[in-house]
N, C-alpha and C positions, 0 to 999 in steps of 0.2 A: 978141865976148865971149871972155874968157879962161875956158876950160872948167874946171869943178871937177876936183879930182884924187882926191877920196875919195867913197865911196858917200854918206855923210851930206851932203856938199856938193852932189852931184847931186840928191839928194832935196829938199833945201831949195830949190835953184834951180828945179826942175821945178814946184814949187807956186806960183811967181811968174810962170811963162811965159805961161799962157793966162788970158784975162780971167775965165773962169768955172771953178769947180771941177768942175761937171758940165755937159757940153755934148755931148749924145748925137748920134751920127751916124757914118757910116763913110767919109766922103769923105776926111778928113785921113789916116786910118790907111791907106786904100787907096793914096793917093798915096805915102806913105812906103814902103810895101812894094814898090811898083813901082820906086821909085828904089833900093831895097836889093836888087833882083833876087831877092826872097824866093821860095823854092819851097814850095808847100803840102806838108804832111806826106804821105809815101807809106805811112804806117801808119794804122790806124783812128783816127778822131777822135770822141770822145764829148763832146758839149756838154751841160752840166747847168744848167738854169735853174729858176725857181720862186721862191716867196716864202720858205718855210721848208723846211729839210731838205737844202739844196744841199750844205753842208759835210759832213754825215753821209754822204750818198750818194757824194760824191767819195771820202771816206775808205774806204768799203767797196769801191767799185770798184777803187781803187788798191791796196788791201791784197790783195784776192782775186787780181787780175791779177799782183801781185808774188809772191804765194805760188805762182802757177802758173808762175813762172819768167820772166815778161815784164819787160822794162825799160820803165818807165812814167814819163812826164812829166806833172805836174799843175800847173795854174795856178789859184790861188784868191785871194780877197781878202775883206775886208781882212786885214792881219796883226795879231797881238796884241802881240808883244814885239820881233820882228825883221822887217824888210822882206823878208829872204831867205826867210821862211816861205812867201811867195807862189808861189815857183817851186821845185818839188821834182823831182829826177831820181833814180829808183831809190831812193826813200826818204830822200834827202839834200838838204838845203837848198843852193841854188846859192850859189857863193862871191861875195864882194864883187868880186873881180877880174873874174869873168864878167859881172856886172851892169854894172860901169863900162865894160868893153869894148863891151857892147851899147849902152849909153847914148851912147857916143862915136860909134858908127856911126849911130845914130838921129838924133843932133843934126846930123850932116853931111847926112843924107838928107832931113830934113824941109824943107829949103829955107826959104822964107818962112813956112811954116805954123807956127802955134803949136799945141802939143799939150797935152792935159790930163795931169795926173799919172797917171791910169789908162791913158791911151793910151800913154804912155811905158812903163808897166808891162807892158801887153799886148804891145806890140812887142818888148820885151826878152825876154819869155817865148817868143815865136814865133821870134826869132833864136837863142836858146839851144837850143831844141828842135830846130832845123834841123840842128844838127851833133852831136846827143847820141846818135845811133844808137838811137832809140826803137822799141819794138814797139807802143806805144799812147800817145795824147795825150788827156788829160782837161782840158777847159776849163770853168771855172765862170763863169757870167755875173755881171758886176758889178752891173748895174742894168737891169732890163727884159729885153731879149732882141733884138728886131728891130733896134734901133739901138745895141746894146752893142758895144764894140770887138771882143770875141771872135767876134762873128757875121760877121766878115770871113772866117772859116774855115768851109767847108762841113762840117757834122757828118755822119759816117757813121751815127750814132745820136744823136738828140736826146731828152733826158729833161727834162720839166717836172715837178718833184716835187710841188708844191702851189701853190694860188693863194689869196691872202688880201689884204686891204687893206694896202698899204704903199707908200711913195714916190708917193702920189697926185698930188703936184704935177707929176711927170714922166710918170707912166704912165696916169693916168686916175682918175676919181672913183668908179668902181664895179668890181666883180670882173670883169665881162665885158670891160670896156675893158683892164684890167690883163692878163687872160688873153690877149687878142688880141696885146698887145705881147710877152708872154713866149713865145707860140707862134711868134714870128718866127724862131726858130732851126730850125724844121722845114724839111726839104728834100724836093724831089720824088723819089718812088721810094724813099725811105729811111725806116726805122722812126722813128716819133714816139711816145714813150712818155709816158703821163700817170700819175703815181704815186699819186693820191688817188682815192677812190671818188666824191667830190663834184666832178664835172667841169663847169666852165662851158660853156655851149653854144658859145661862140666858139672854144674849143679845137678842137672837131670841125669848125667852119666853116673855120678857117684850114687845118687838115690837109686838108680836102677841096679847098679852093681851090689849095693848094700841090701837091697830089698826093702827100702823104706817107702812109705806112702807119700809121694810128693804132692803138695798142695801149693798152688801158685797164685800170687796176686794177679787179678784180672782174668783168671781161668776158673779154678775151683772155688775161689772166693773173690770178693771185690766190693767196691763202694762207688757211690755217686754223690757228689756234693750238690746241695740245693740251698743257695743263700747262706743263712747262718746255721743250717743243719746239714746232716748227711744221712744217707741210707746205706745199709750194709747187707750183703747177701752171702750166705755160706752154702754148704751142701744141704743142710736140712733146716736152716734157720734164716729168717730175715728180720731185720730191725730197721724200722722207718723213723725218720725225724729224730735222730740222735743229736745230742748237743756236741758242739765242737770241743775238742780237747783243750784243757787249760794250757797245755804246752804250746808254745807259739811257733807258727810256721806251717805252710801247706804240707810239708813233708810229714807232719805229725798225723795226717790222715792215713798215709801209707802205713805208718807204724801202728796206729790204732786199729786199722783194718786187719793187719797181721796178728795183733793181740787177740782180736775177737776170733780169728781162725784157731788160735791156740786154745782159747777157752771153749770153743765149740768142740774141739777134738777131745777135751777132757770133761765134757758135760755129764757123762755117766758117773764120773767119780767126784767131780767138783762142780755141781750145778750152780749157776749164778743167775740172779734175777735181772730183769731189765733195769730195775731201780739201782741195783749195785753197780751195773755197768755205767749208768749215767752219773752216779755220784763219783765213781772212780775216775771217769774221764774228766770231770770238773775239778777234781782235787789233786790229781797226780802232778807232781812237779819235780824238776831236777835242777839242783844248784849248778850254775855255770853254763846252762844251755839257753842262750838268748834270754838271760835273766836281766830284767830291767829294774834299775834302782832310781827312784825320782829324788832329785835334790834341786839345787839352784839350776843345775843342768841335769840331763838324763845320762846315767851310766848304764851301759849294756855290757854284760860279760858273757863270752861264748868261747868254749875251748877249741873251736874250729882249728884243726891242725893238719888237714890234708885238703887237696883241691876240691873234692866233692863237698866236704863240710863248709869250706870257704864259699863255694857257690851258693849253698843253702843260706849262709849268713848274708851274702850279697842280696839275695832275693828278699829276705826278711827286712833288711835295711831299706831297700827300695820301696817297700810297702808303707813304711812309716817315715819317709823322708820329710823333714820339716823345713822351716825357713832358715834356721840357723845352720852353722857348720857342723860337719860330722868328722871327728878327729879319731884316728886309730892310735891305740897304745898297743904295740905289737911286739911279741916275743915268740920266736920260732926256733926249734932245735935244729942243729946242724944237719941231722940225717933226714930231715923232712924235705918235701918237694917245695922248696921256697918259691921257685919261679911259678909253679902251678898255683900256689896260694895267692901270690901277688897278682897274677893274671886275672884270677877270679874276682879279686876285690879292688883292683886298680881304680875303677870308676866310682867306688863307694865312699871314698874319703876325700876331704879337702886338704888333708895333711896327715902325715904319719910321724909318730914319736916311737922310736925304736928302743926297746928295753932289754937289758941283759937278764938272763935266766940263770938259775943255779944248776949244778951238776956237770958231769963229764961230757954230756952231749950238747951242752950249750954253745952258742956261737957268740963271739964278741959283738957288742952292739955296733961298733964301727964297721965290721965286716958285713953284718946283716944289712946295715944301711947302704953299703956299696952295692950289694946284690939287688936290693930293691930299687936303688937309683938307676941301675942299668936297665930296668924294665920301664923307666919313665915315671916312677913314683916320686912324689915330692916328700922327702924326709925333712921335717922341720926341726927335729932335735933328736939327740940320743941321750940315754940315761943308763947308768950302771945297773939299776934295779927297776922292777916294776913300780915299787913305791916311789922312787925318785921320778919316774916318768909320770906318775899320777900327780905328784907335786908340780912338776913342770906344766902339765896340762891345765891344772886348776888355776895357775897364775894367768893363763892367757884366754880362757874361755869366757863367753858371754852368756847371759840367760838365753835359753832357746837352743844352745848348742847341744850336741850329743857326743859323748866320749865312749869309745868301744874298746874294751880290753879283750884281746883274743890271741890265738896262735898256739896255745898249749895249756894243759892243766897247770904247768909250772908258771904260766902267766896269770891265769885266772885266780889261782890260790892266793898269791901275795896281793892281787888286786882286791879280793874279798877282805883280806886281813886289813889292808889299808883303809877301806871303806868302813869297816867296823871300828877300827881305832879312831877314826874321825867322827864317829857317831852318825854317819850317813846311812849305814846299814845296821839293822838290829836283828838279833836272833829271833 
C-alpha cells in the first residue's frame, strides 16, 4: 500500500482497514506495542471510565494538575471538530505532523494485523506520550473498560465515574453486567475509585477479585454542599469552602469529589496545593457539555446520548428555565435508547426539531420524528442535517427563547460548526 501523506488521508484509510468499526479486545494492540518496543509510562497513569462524566472528570484532573505545575498528557474520545482534540499535551492539541509520524510507525509495526480506528488512535497517543516528558498521563476509556484499548496500560489509579445503561449490545443488557465490564480497569493493590453513590454490586465484586483498593463516593470520601461552596472529605484530607466547579450541573460535584479522591490517592507522587485545586475547578471546561452560547437567543449544546445523561440535561434546563420557549434540536443514533432519552426530556421542551446525522448508525429524521411522536412529543419540524435544523430554528425563535442542540456528538459537532460559521461562537 502507498501510505497516505496527510492526516486526513490517514484517518480516511484507517476507517477502511478493519472489518468492524468496534472490535473489543487487547490482543492486536498488545502485539503492536511489542513490535514497537513501547515502554510503559514511568509517571502516574490515571484511567477514567464509566458511562457519563468521563470527559468532565478528565478535564478537572488535567486542569488541576496543570495548575499545580505538572506536564500532563490526556487521551479522550471522540472529538468534536478536530481529531487532534483527542491527544492533548500540557494543554495543547498534538500536531498533525506528530500524528502522521505515529501512524507511520504503527502501520509498519502492525504486521498482518488489521487495527480499528480507535486502536490506531490509542496507539498513537501512547507513542506520542512516550517521548513527551510527562508528569502524568490521563486515559479516557472509549467503550467499556476491560477490553478497551486503553486498558493495555496498567492504571496507577482507576476511576469509574458512573454506571448507566448504554452500549448494551457490547457491554451487557443490565447495569451489573455493564459495571463488571467497566471495572475491568481496576488493578491489584491500586486505588479503584467509584464516583457515584449508587454503586452496582459487581463493582465491589470485581475490586475484591482483583485485589484493588475500592474507594466509594459517600463512604471513603464524599462532599457536602453549602450554598455557593462545598466541603470535601477524604481518608486523610479535608477541604472546606471550595468553589463550585465551572462545569455546569449538580452532577459536577459528584465528578469533582471523585477527582479529589484520585488526587488524594496520588498525593505522595503528585502533590497539589489547595490553590491549584481551586484554580483547576474554576477553569476546567468541556466543549459540548451544557455549553451555553449567548446571542439574540441562548444556544445550549450537550452531547447527552443516553437516558442518564438526558435526565441530567433535563435537571439543568429546569434550573434555568426562562420566560421564553425552549426548543430542542435533536439528533439521536439508531442504536441508542431513543424512548428513554425522550421520556427524560419530554417535559423540557416546547417543541422539537429533529435533525439527520451522518454515518451508518444514523436514523432518518422522519423515522426519529415518528418514534418521538409516539411518546407524546410535539415535533414541529424535521431537517436533513443539524445545520438545516439550526436554520429552521433561527427563523422562528424570538428573543428570550433557548435552543438546545443535543442527542449525540454527531449532533453537537455540526451545531458548533454552524454557530462558528455564523460568527455566533468564537474560538
